[in-house]
VEXNURO-345024 format. One record per residue: x, y, z of N, C-alpha, C in turn; residue number from 1. Coordinates in steps of 0.001 Angstrom, whole numbers, plus 500000, padded with zeros to 6 digits. Atoms other than C-alpha are relative to their C-alpha. Layout:
! VEXNURO-345024
PT     nX     nY     nZ    caX    caY    caZ     cX     cY     cZ num
PT      X      Y      Z      X      Y      Z      X      Y      Z NUM
...
! end
This chain:
! VEXNURO-345024
PT     nX     nY     nZ    caX    caY    caZ     cX     cY     cZ num
PT 500585 500299 501717 768666 076700 383491 500396 501135 498633   1
PT 499364 499446 501126 771064 077339 380435 499549 499969 498905   2
PT 499997 499907 501614 769020 077164 377493 499795 501007 499332   3
PT 499950 498625 500930 769218 079527 374617 498408 500502 499624   4
PT 501088 499327 500518 766922 081707 373923 499799 500451 498447   5
PT 499509 499425 501513 767926 083224 370454 501195 500160 499727   6
PT 498493 499307 500810 771116 083597 368174 499903 500993 498776   7
PT 499998 499565 501620 771886 085618 365388 500425 499441 498760   8
PT 499576 500988 501398 772987 084755 361790 501620 499875 500228   9
PT 499011 500362 499634 776337 085793 363088 500606 498730 500803  10
PT 499672 501206 498878 776722 083036 365698 499493 498236 498415  11
PT 500179 500914 500616 774757 080690 363123 501168 499586 498392  12
PT 498369 500188 500975 777416 081087 360197 501577 499877 500919  13
PT 498923 500829 499280 780346 080949 362708 500179 498298 500746  14
PT 500261 501241 498964 779197 077495 364637 499465 499204 498242  15
PT 501098 501342 500837 776812 076018 360830 499845 499883 501178  16
PT 500980 500483 499556 774217 075238 362899 499028 501325 499890  17
PT 501286 499191 500323 770919 077076 362273 499240 500431 501225  18
PT 500045 499792 499214 769327 079175 364684 498825 499322 500302  19
PT 501546 501006 499516 765803 076819 365240 500784 498782 500472  20
PT 499456 501142 499280 768194 074301 365904 500925 499633 501042  21
PT 499115 500052 498833 770354 075982 368437 498829 500438 501325  22
PT 501115 498769 498854 766956 077885 370317 499084 498730 500412  23
PT 500458 501242 499121 766109 075139 373224 500411 498981 500513  24
PT 499355 500861 499665 769114 073770 373700 500927 500242 501072  25
PT 499617 499521 498419 771494 074124 377111 500816 499698 499332  26
PT 498418 499834 500396 774407 075816 376061 500900 499299 500504  27
PT 499384 501097 499521 776546 073418 377675 500752 499270 498907  28
PT 500218 501085 500983 775834 071223 374854 500863 500762 499176  29
PT 498737 499136 500625 777818 073610 372638 501774 500466 500333  30
PT 498337 499652 499342 781514 073725 374767 500424 498944 499789  31
PT 500080 501530 499657 783424 071013 374923 500579 500356 501631  32
PT 499775 500135 498401 784235 071486 378424 498801 500763 500590  33
PT 501468 499473 499554 780733 072295 379252 499850 500142 502220  34
PT 500192 499100 498459 781389 072641 383105 500492 501570 500406  35
PT 499088 498982 500139 783617 075657 382100 499049 501058 499713  36
PT 501749 499298 500003 780146 077443 381057 499278 500041 500843  37
PT 500826 499947 498046 778150 076367 384076 500539 500725 500231  38
PT 499153 498472 498997 780610 078535 385957 500177 500737 499371  39
PT 500257 498813 501210 780695 081189 383564 498813 501273 500827  40
PT 501703 499433 500267 776873 081759 383492 499438 499664 501269  41
PT 500914 499806 498584 776459 080608 387482 500869 501285 501028  42
PT 499702 498300 500024 778991 083732 387892 499666 500792 500130  43
PT 500572 499257 499725 777385 085777 386330 498790 499920 500764  44
PT 501466 499531 499158 773727 084964 387780 500082 500375 501555  45
PT 500870 500156 499035 774372 084524 391143 501901 501634 500686  46
PT 499047 499971 499859 778020 086864 391176 500622 501563 499387  47
PT 499413 499392 500919 779784 088958 388606 498535 500298 499579  48
PT 501255 499905 500790 777309 090956 386494 500630 500702 498718  49
PT 499731 500469 501025 779709 090477 383391 501515 499697 499495  50
PT 498361 501067 500394 782815 088624 381963 500525 500667 498210  51
PT 499851 499182 500998 784539 089768 378951 501316 499309 499558  52
PT 498932 500548 501670 787383 088159 375679 500371 498677 501349  53
PT 500243 501366 499340 786688 084743 377863 500115 498940 499001  54
PT 499613 501121 501159 788742 082115 375754 499293 498611 499837  55
PT 500094 500919 499879 786808 079195 374955 499567 498742 498876  56
PT 500880 500793 501474 785890 075953 372812 498545 499493 499144  57
PT 501633 499749 500514 782867 075866 370914 500306 498964 499158  58
PT 499934 501787 501682 782073 072434 368452 498580 500902 499633  59
PT 500712 499494 500987 780893 073903 365678 499416 498843 498316  60
PT 500648 500831 501218 779273 071664 362689 501607 499007 499020  61
PT 498937 501014 500662 781395 068627 360863 500933 499833 501473  62
PT 499409 500043 498375 783029 068158 364885 501108 500527 499561  63
PT 499028 499429 499825 785084 071093 363987 500063 500390 501456  64
PT 500301 499354 498343 785824 072653 367614 501049 502012 499441  65
PT 498825 498971 499927 787074 076780 367314 499377 500636 501527  66
PT 499527 498793 498398 788265 079317 370565 499564 501308 498825  67
PT 500584 499120 499959 786141 082249 370575 500465 500152 501313  68
PT 499747 498657 498462 786581 085336 372852 497928 500099 500194  69
PT 501777 499622 499446 783075 084880 375024 499894 500998 500939  70
PT 500674 498622 499785 781481 088195 376109 498492 500082 500828  71
PT 501389 500582 499481 778573 088351 378372 499514 501382 500808  72
PT 500693 498805 498811 776105 090790 380400 498915 499857 500289  73
PT 501418 500052 499156 773440 090435 382937 499409 501468 499957  74
PT 500933 498378 499384 771128 093755 381998 499065 499358 501208  75
PT 501392 499636 499078 768293 094333 384851 499987 500442 500392  76
PT 500300 499130 499725 766767 096612 385485 499655 500114 501772  77
PT 500350 499729 498752 765748 095888 389160 501502 499141 500596  78
PT 498819 500778 499601 769487 094159 389650 499847 498464 500200  79
PT 500133 501501 499756 768453 090535 389679 500718 499326 497902  80
PT 500015 500563 500978 769473 088611 387139 499334 498597 499402  81
PT 500864 500448 499815 767182 086723 385386 500264 499006 497714  82
PT 499360 500184 500937 768792 086154 381657 501440 500318 499281  83
PT 498443 500209 500795 772363 086062 380142 499766 500395 498352  84
PT 499293 499541 501242 773584 087809 377226 500881 499689 499720  85
PT 499052 499708 500530 776025 086823 375543 500294 499675 498698  86
PT 499491 500004 501773 777911 086959 372260 501842 499072 500035  87
PT 498594 500119 500692 780924 085835 370372 500679 500573 499305  88
PT 499017 499354 500504 783881 087346 369178 500193 499258 498927  89
PT 499199 501219 501088 785761 085549 365859 500862 499409 500966  90
PT 499092 501063 499713 787583 083037 366317 501472 500192 500224  91
PT 498363 499598 500097 791368 083408 367206 500715 498035 499535  92
PT 499621 501087 499928 793312 080676 365957 500518 499444 500259  93
PT 499134 500331 499414 795046 077919 367200 501741 499830 500108  94
PT 498173 498955 500100 798817 078291 368084 500768 498024 500291  95
! end
């Protein structure tokens, strides 16, 4: 289950969708390559506990697309991952 539980104001501003619109949707819906984000999340849930600086193309409001650096971590006191914390960093320009 890759449901978005929460987003911050910076994410709303970067991609142009409101927090209430994003919450409850599948995160893979918002990336140009849904399989790529599913693979990253599965690696975090069943293998690695951190990914950093991974560039992904995110769908933004108005059919725009932006490349973001994606960083995630999977905190868990018992060592098990139940949720993934993800953050998007400033977009990098297309070359």
